[in-house]
C-alpha positions in Angstrom: 113.9 4.0 107.9 117.6 5.3 108.0 118.2 2.6 105.2 115.7 4.3 103.1 117.2 7.9 103.5 120.7 6.6 102.6 119.3 5.3 99.6 117.6 8.4 98.6 120.9 11.2 99.5 124.0 9.2 99.0 125.6 7.4 96.6 128.7 6.3 98.3 126.8 3.8 100.6 126.0 1.9 97.8 123.3 2.3 95.1 120.7 5.0 95.5 117.0 4.7 94.9 117.2 6.1 91.4 120.0 3.9 90.4 118.1 0.8 91.8 114.8 1.9 89.7 116.7 2.6 86.7 118.4 -1.2 87.0 115.4 -2.7 87.4 113.7 -1.0 84.5 116.4 -0.9 82.0 119.1 -3.4 83.3 119.8 -6.9 82.7 122.2 -8.5 85.2 125.4 -10.1 83.4 127.5 -11.6 86.2 128.8 -11.0 89.9 132.1 -10.8 90.9 134.0 -12.7 93.9 133.3 -9.4 96.0 129.6 -9.6 95.5 129.2 -6.6 92.7 126.9 -7.4 90.5 127.2 -6.2 86.4 124.7 -4.9 84.5 124.2 -3.9 80.9 121.2 -2.4 79.0 118.6 -5.2 78.1 119.4 -7.1 75.3 122.6 -5.3 74.8 120.5 -2.7 73.1 122.9 0.5 72.0 122.2 3.4 73.0 121.6 6.3 70.6 123.3 9.1 72.3 126.4 7.3 73.2 126.6 4.9 70.1 127.1 1.6 72.5 125.6 -0.4 75.2 125.3 1.0 78.8 127.2 -1.0 81.3 127.3 -0.4 85.3 128.1 -1.9 88.5 126.2 -1.9 91.9 128.8 -1.9 94.6 128.2 -4.7 97.2 129.0 -2.0 100.0 131.1 1.2 99.7 131.2 2.6 96.1 134.9 2.3 95.9 136.2 2.1 92.3 139.3 0.1 93.0 137.0 -2.9 94.3 136.5 -4.0 90.3 138.7 -7.1 89.3 140.5 -6.5 86.3 138.4 -8.8 84.4 135.3 -6.7 85.2 137.1 -3.5 84.5 137.9 -4.6 81.0 134.5 -5.1 80.3 133.1 -2.3 82.0 135.2 0.1 79.9 134.4 -1.8 76.6 137.8 -3.2 76.0 136.6 -6.5 75.9 133.0 -7.4 74.5 132.5 -10.8 76.1 132.1 -10.5 80.1 134.2 -12.9 82.3 131.1 -15.1 83.2 130.8 -15.9 79.3 134.5 -17.0 78.8 136.6 -19.8 80.3 139.3 -17.4 81.1 142.3 -19.1 83.7 144.7 -16.9 85.5 148.4 -17.6 85.4 149.9 -19.2 88.1 152.2 -16.0 88.9 148.6 -13.6 89.1 147.8 -12.8 92.4 144.2 -12.4 93.2 142.9 -8.8 93.3 142.9 -6.5 96.0 141.1 -3.1 96.3 143.3 0.0 96.9 143.7 0.0 101.0 145.1 3.3 101.4 143.5 5.1 104.5 142.7 1.8 106.0 144.2 -0.4 108.8 145.6 -2.6 105.9 147.3 0.0 104.2 151.2 -0.6 103.4 153.5 1.2 106.0 157.1 0.9 105.0 159.6 0.2 107.8 160.6 3.9 109.1 157.0 5.2 108.8 155.7 7.1 111.7 152.5 5.5 111.4 154.1 1.8 111.1 154.1 -0.6 114.0 157.3 -0.8 116.6 160.0 1.8 116.7 162.0 3.5 114.0 165.6 1.8 113.6 168.3 3.8 114.5 170.4 5.9 112.2 173.7 4.1 111.2 175.8 7.4 110.9 176.4 6.7 106.8 174.7 9.8 106.1 177.3 12.5 105.2 175.0 16.0 105.1 176.1 18.5 102.4 177.8 21.8 102.8 178.1 24.7 100.9 181.8 25.3 99.7 183.0 21.4 100.1 
């Protein structure tokens, strides 16, 4: 019952009931990324007359967080490229790192040394700071 109510009233916990019905009725699955997000477009690549191009959307696996979309799928969703990543043979360069979503606000967020939230103690002052005083 709880999951049913979440599907009706909240969009941030995943897709809503309305989005699920819309996807079932008008969408076709294009592919899935390594995070489990599923990507759709209108059936047959039909052009939406009000937009002038086909609709493309994503159903997130879990929380709806836009930074969880990898770059290759981002380009397809925003009509930067016409071919979805599932239909091309792209090989990432050796210097490219795997996609990682924005971790701000999570325990895995970057905390520089000296931050009050970083583990450990802040390093002692080294004495190289010279404060500014007026007239000097």
